[in-house]
Steps between C-alpha positions, in 0.01 A plus 500: 500500500389594847152407609474788743219717378542782743851618417466621143157648568626679804774655291241662277282603790198290385304216650363200318158606637459843349169557681683496834777738388468839673734652239247445217236772541406469132307184583226712652521772237472260205210305644168604348183438696277235360184659641390647163488147364190442706328802349566382147413136561180518292482457124610826334419621152870496421516130592210428264668695222832320541324163515322585175829619347667172583217258414287658227668322214480153653149559632361616167673217318339241726166684472513497122567128508205444735252726320389238243386284790207740547322313223484192722211633721314590180532146374422339834213730587168339410200732447283501811128561548356655816148428628367741765216455750399819681371510857345791689611519863286756681676692770188474721206260505233631258183616682175439312267731694676713757831571666486480876692726733685206650639394164877545517675616186790279393838672520752493217729266693216259575386505138856434382514202735165380363631523141819312587300228673278445195803494270666235717181293506485507120867393472488250785610143440165381638304696242716378208493139621120513527481629141714211376306249710146614424532628142595217265519738205786686662681194628488341151647797314821404312691778671397376844565133421848580366608682817659292781359745757176650362433711810840670482457555124159663546631723779791615284264617226214618722517867597274699733532879476309785667430783257630828648243736655212258432313219673566265206715188523631336181569125497699411188656184358762485223540212257574463128157335455223765537230244576706335770580838655129594517398159636757503780434864598124448513531171690729647764270799564183290494635252755619788720159666481309180575724378782577825674258778402176302490598327820437834668128463426484196726681697764241779463212254546660350808567848633132591446386195698745577780380861511135389527576261785707758683229764452238272655722423798579864567132597464407247768773630726373856450140405588616315811707800610206737451271269701750494782526880488120530534508270803771706661311820422186362667702395802685833534216719379697617194711366222721804452837528668444875544168451674646226716775736603242767584304240696813410691562864582135550600506188719818617664348844568186343650708276722696799623175679584371193683821466694481866595141454622609188683768690687256779586252247642777335693604827661133577576457153655808549711360835621165342594674211671697753704176677599344166590801410711480832683125454561548153638774619731270777629225252573738277689613794706143599586415148601803491721406827678129436575289188435124449545412350843386142470212342693517220747543246221776703347288614203399861413179629649222509241189707537168347424307824460256515205590709195326650202428222246582729208852524622528123473390492130753331268731726293507481119760250369846613387550521117718219372624376155576716194339796341240418238574820308772345272594601141483216243701517168287343228572419135241760393698772677824380336344488154382860542851605598646306204268681261617843620877418504677674199778238471252212477297693244815554291593131516147399402519735202831342391346155536201593282732656238714186497195279452375714213844494335523119524148459362595718205818297441309173532284601206804563279747229608478125470710199586838554659471878484180492706660262749794734545269801551292299748807420703600865510143598593486249784836617631396870499160418648663305784719798583199735512308255721796480736508880526122511562518237771789680659314833499186342639696327772654834600157664520350206689791494744478875555126488569538191717755676716278807525200289602703307753634822648150643529368179658780505754408858586138401546598205717721719716219750534267216597742374761541849642121538520481159669761603756320828567171311541664263747632792702156658500353166607743477788418854606127432496558189706698704753225760522238229562709368784516846654125535466447167667720612782314826539164319529649251737380205300661217311791301588751743620819471693473652846734784558487605131651841549643746248826318505320182398330695230843621374620146521209391286581770245860388502378150422307645209821675379690176532244326285524780246878478486498123470243521222702756311821299543322192370379690195848630432644147529240377252585784262873421533433137416294605200775738382760227553299261287456764229873585509590132475263462207656801328848361563406170340334685217815710449714187473252343263497811285881504491519138389212545259657817358824310423304212352286735293805690376677180398183363347439820305858484372445141393173596333663790316780274384255231393288757319806618309598142418146414389481817292833427331404137445169606347674744266767248405237228455293724276802604292615139468156395383492774240853432379442125481219562251709723275732415213782750565821341629832648599679283240349484152620346174476782249572285195650159428761469226338473157813559293876490546712791385830425328819681596592813308791432255643839589572376848693208355702736281567732793609205711740383231648849463537524875680165515730611216592826674555315824728254322690792342562705813482246779855366444640853505312581819616179668861558396485859625353388828769239545763757412359755748489249783869427451583871566771555243739790527344747256656838569717683750208638702349156549838359595568770761155469661488122500859399583601796713859533372690787344512494122859548382440499126383307198664307219345468152447170328836369378551224246776249564724655237478840671574342837820343360609835354437416133304718261261366242413606149276788608770729637261794543260298714787347698651842556170633638470200728860541615444866588186414698688223677793728586270770637316247714801320644692826553232615746521173693881518512488857625290388796744216579800732489319746730421219744863388501618850575246563778445157648801292382282251313701346216395132506161469326308183420248500213229235529132443420203319646486233230688414182465705182458842662815668356743475791794395276425784254491750783823377661688495166391852398567645846846343507586629151385853582694503829815385322457754221451769765850433633396280790706186544228238485479126526191299393446163672272236351352342817215335308660159534192324362448698178823697433499740202777757559764301310267472200418870493867606517620198301766401748620164620264373764696194600623662822315740721339561838411134544866404464604769748257370760603137445872593512572395142599851391632819653323834480757644260472197275121536470501869408421582135571851379289640215711757321217652299291574810791545742313255717613200704268202521504178699297228322307236690752235406456135426221408744513123520273438797254681724664764715397567859614854567425464869815296536714777344392786726851577618644486151219724366569763763871501424440498122266804511731683739794446263306611193367812675857600587623447145208649304288809520181303430413133534187406301355155570262336252321249726228243444133581573387529862188284508607176322832442686681618811828613336392863470389508863840381619700732274282797607648472848847599371414795273424863578170511312266316267327623185188313392464472124143507362368466149193678379212266409699203639566560869211469742458713807439219758827327403693825524358570846588146612858539372533836675379358831728195476808713434416729789455200728863403417624843598547627146445863402269520197611823333228518236374357174591516133219446251596378154291444193368852437460594132716782367270782376707811561832625621397538863201268505644267760531777754136614477 
């Protein structure tokens, strides 16, 4: 034979890779999308039903055999006794006398955490080990001595449970011995209460001591801060930040007024200095124009004529110093003003009311309550005193400024009167000189004419101007000193205001801290004397309750039912996970191939063409078989006519899925329909065709491939079925079909020319590669499936493998359906 593969295939117009053949449009038409398989990937009710249908008998049989084992828990179960100790876990700390506003209510989450913490403390290894170490009665119990790990044994039987919607916590212990159960439960709770709950009392005592020490320290700090505030208030004249700010503003306003006065005096001084300069220049000019004639010695001529003695009398002295008419601000004046001030009267009334209230409280309260009231009284009284001092300082400062202003006015008036007196004195002196001149007596300058008299008056004006300028300079110096003092005072007030504000903030904070500490100290003292605790033992175990027998019976029944139905459920689950082929709908959705038809269950005798004793039953089965196969054959004939497909391979995913049954029945029906058909047994590993048709299987396809027999010599004609078969032959060793590719191509080409249909019964796809190789030389492949035997994943794998080898998977044939009616298989 020729090994050229291409020639015979080219004669038929087909390629060994059908997927690449442009003349095979049916490949696309016959391919069913596998997308619906994703939608039906979950467990369906139909899958559960079919799993139950397949496994109910075996599952119930196993369950019936296992049901008697339910008596084993009854026999092994020893009656238990439960001892319960009940604890009360308050959601909040119990208050004996009062609930304060700062008491925070415990949230549900916090309380749940508190409960869990207490439960863990009760079940902690430390608590159990302390019980065994400290309580010899517990450690010497037979149950405890017999256990290799007593702590683990106690924890296994010790249960802590929170009763729903209550604050109660049950601590229970289970043991067959009631006395032992009570002893262990009570010992565990007692040790927990002594080691953990009562330990809180020591913490409370230490906390009380710490609070007292802290309270004393903060009280000292508060007193020191108040003392410092008083010192600052005395320095600045007030202890209030508002008053200090007002003082700053007042000081700034006064300084502005002083500066304005200073500038006015300066301008006035400059004006007088200009007048003085002009006067001096005039005198110089007069002296330059005409001077008094000197005598022979160069001195002015002086007359020695006698004058009136009265004209030589001394003038009254000029007034010097300060005015004696000064206002003096005394404490008596201030006290009178304080008495008439409405704000001071109101503060004094509040102070008296506060003193009366404290005196009334002092009569009713004693001990710590009186101390707390005294502290509050002293704090309020200090605030009122601060306000009084501040108000008095404002009044005193206001009056002081008014008195100083009035005294300055008086001093200015005095200075003006002094200047006027000096001018009058100068004028009188000038008049006396004129009188002396008129009488011709006294020491006079010769030639004292009117011009000299004007010169003398000009000298008097010069003296007046110089005196006034001197006074203005003195006033400017005084204003400068006052302005400098106000500037320093303004800076001091600014610094003091900041210090006072910070100090008041510190005092307010310390007062709040001291108040909170006093309240917390008082509450801690009260609570430390009480008996109420957040965790209380309601009752220790006094008896152990035995288990209800009904529970034991219910448990036994439950175990029996579980033993009855558990095997069935497990078998069904295992069956469902395998994904058996149950019905046509499941097959189409899962595998994604066209369903060509179904074949009923056939016994071996029916497959070989023999009828049994029950002719009526066999006749019904034969009619159902004929109807089923006739539909499949009709599709093959239509495909041959439209697409020239006449070489069909029938295979399956694994063994035992009805591929041989399908190939035999299809071949028989094709032959009976007048189609010249040849059936090839290509299952070289498990051949069955020669047994079914009862022909000699000594020679066959194996011999053709190995060259031991010709094609005509291997053909076996079945007269009854008008069918030609080629058995597998005498397979003596393993066959590698890859090495016979050329011979296979020529063999199939020859058979397709000689016969209308070539049906190939090939081995399964997944176990061996023979079907994959043969699929490359046929026109199409039919996958045989068996209901309740084939599984969907294997079928999908076989489909994908065949397609990867270029084979066209035409569709599927499902066998194994029961025969219920004439057309049941087509529904």
